[in-house]
C-alpha positions in Angstrom: -44.1 6.1 49.6 -42.0 5.3 46.5 -45.1 4.1 44.6 -46.9 7.5 45.3 -44.0 9.4 44.2 -43.8 7.3 40.9 -47.5 7.7 40.4 -47.4 11.6 41.0 -44.4 11.9 38.8 -45.9 10.0 36.2 -49.1 12.1 36.3 -47.1 15.4 36.3 -44.8 14.3 33.5 -48.1 13.1 31.5 -49.7 16.4 32.1 -46.4 18.3 31.0 -46.4 16.1 27.7 -50.3 16.7 27.0 -49.7 20.5 27.7 -46.7 20.9 25.3 -48.2 18.7 22.7 -51.4 20.7 22.9 -49.2 24.3 22.4 -47.5 22.7 19.5 -50.8 21.9 17.8 -52.3 25.2 18.5 -49.0 27.0 17.2 -49.3 24.8 14.1 -53.0 25.7 13.6 -52.3 29.2 14.2 -49.6 29.3 11.5 -52.1 27.3 9.2 -54.9 29.8 9.6 -52.4 32.9 8.9 -51.1 31.0 5.7 -54.8 30.3 4.6 -55.7 34.0 5.0 -52.5 35.2 3.0 -53.5 32.6 0.3 -57.1 33.9 0.2 -55.7 37.5 -0.2 -53.2 36.5 -2.9 -56.1 34.6 -4.9 -58.2 37.8 -4.8 -55.2 39.8 -6.2 -54.8 37.3 -8.8 -58.4 37.3 -9.9 -58.2 41.2 -10.1 -55.0 41.0 -12.2 -56.8 38.2 -14.5 -59.4 40.6 -15.1 -57.4 43.5 -16.0 -55.5 41.3 -18.4 -58.6 40.2 -20.0 -59.8 43.7 -20.5 -56.7 44.5 -22.0 -56.7 41.7 -24.3 -60.2 42.8 -25.1 -59.4 46.2 -26.1 -56.4 45.0 -28.2 -58.5 42.8 -30.0 -60.9 45.5 -30.8 -58.0 47.8 -31.9 -56.5 45.0 -34.2 -60.1 44.8 -35.9 -60.5 48.5 -36.2 -57.1 48.8 -37.6 -57.8 45.7 -40.1 -60.9 47.5 -41.1 -59.4 50.9 -41.8 -56.5 49.1 -43.6 -58.9 47.2 -45.9 -60.9 50.7 -46.5 -57.7 52.4 -47.6 -56.8 49.5 -49.8 -60.2 49.7 -51.4 -60.1 53.3 -52.2 -56.7 52.9 -53.9 
């Protein structure tokens, strides 16, 4: 009778441990998936901001070239 209780008790304990570790693993994976989604969203936002900065840099470069050209024209006329 005691051996039966020991065997049944150990089977129940093993089942609880397995269920507990399964729960913890799924919870960790869920957090990892949420974090991955947030990272992907942030990467998209960063790429958009980088493209905006590139456009501004190009416009500034064009303006600097135009100002340089106008300055040279003014110097030649004087």
